[in-house]
N, C-alpha and C positions, 0 to 999 in steps of 0.2 A: 503493501500499500505506500503511494504517494505522500508525506506530510508536507504539508505546508512549510514553507522557507521558514526556516530559521523557529522549529517547533521540537520537542523531543517525544521519545512513545508517549509520555506520560504527561502529559498537555493537553488537557480537555479541549478540543474546538472546532469539538463538529455537533452540530444542531442534531438532534432528537433523530427527524428527519433522514438527514447524509450518514447517520448511523445506522437508521437501520435497512437504511438502503445497502451501504456497503458490508453490513453484515446478512443480508441477505434476506432478515423475520419484518413483519411488520413493526412499527412506533407501537400499536397499544404491544406487544411481546416484552421491547422492550420497557417500556416502564409497568408492568408484571411480572420481572426477572430485579428490578433494580426495587421494588415494594415485598420481593422476596427475601434481595440481600445476595443474591448470584453477584450483578455486575452493581455498582454502584456508581457512580457517575459524578462529577465535579458538576455543581453550579454556578448558574453566569448574578449577576447581579442583580439582574429580575427574578432570581427563582429557578431557572430556565434550564436542565436538562442538557450538560456539556461529555461529550464523551472521547475519552483519546484515542490515539490507534492500540494500548493497550487492551482497553475496553473493547473493542473490535474484536478484536483476537477472542478475547475469554465469551464473547457473544457469540461467536464462528464457533467455537470448541461447544460451549451449552449445547449449543443445533446440533453438534457433533454426535454427542453424545448422544442428547436424548431423542436425535433419529435414527443413526446410527448405532448404535449403539446398547436402544434401550434403555438409557435409563430415564428413573425419575428424576423431578426436580428435587426432591427431600438428595436422594442420590446422589447428585453432580455440587450442589451446594457443599456434602463431605469432602469431595472429591477434588475441590476449588478449595477450601479450606484448606487438607492436606498437605496437598499440591504447595499452596500458602506455605505451611509454618515443613518443609522440607526443604523452603527454597530457606527460607528463616536461617532453622539451621545450619543448611550448608553456609549459608553466609557467617552464622554463626564459628562454625569450622574453623571456615579458609583465617576468620582476625585469628581465630587462637593458634594456629597453626602459623603463623606470623610472629604474633609476644612469643613463641616458642624457637623460637627460629632466631629471635633474635636475645632471650636469654642465655640461650645454644653459643653465641658468638661473643657476649657479653663473659660469661661465666672462666668461654674461650679462650678472653681477652683480660678476663684477672688471673688467672690459672698463668697466662705469660709471663705476666708480669711479675707473679712473685716466683715465677723461675726465673726470671729475668734478675733478681734481686735476691737470690741465693751467693752467700761465701762461694767463692773459687777451692778456695784450701781446703774445702771439709771435702770428705772422702763421705759417699752413702755407704751402709755399712748393709746387709742382707737379713732381715729381723731373723731368720733359723741361722747365721752364726752366731758364735759367741764372741763379745768383748771386751780383753782381756785390759786393764789402766795400771799401766807398770807407773810408781811410783816410785822414785828413789830414796833411801832414809836422808833424812840430816845425816852431817856429822858431824861431831862435836867437837 
């Protein structure tokens, strides 16, 4: 679908008659879907519905699920809710993965800094070896 110049897929720009035509549905069907909470279009200053390109794609998916898959509207609403939940969880997982990478990088940087500060005259000793410290007796 071609968007008007300077608009994003989430920007509500299509009036209900245009959205209905783009989605292949009747305007009254769009109103019903809005009342049922399947699609929530934006509103103009005067209260008229304004649909985004993403809303129209969702309307097409609702139509496909209903007509081709035989899913009732309650089932479609649940599918939409679950798909949104999956998208939200996927976004959250990506954010946490980025945070984890940043934390690992910070730990590696800190470890490198600590290792760089080690005294070079000390010799590491494995723990499974005995260490004997010789102290000469003071001379009288």
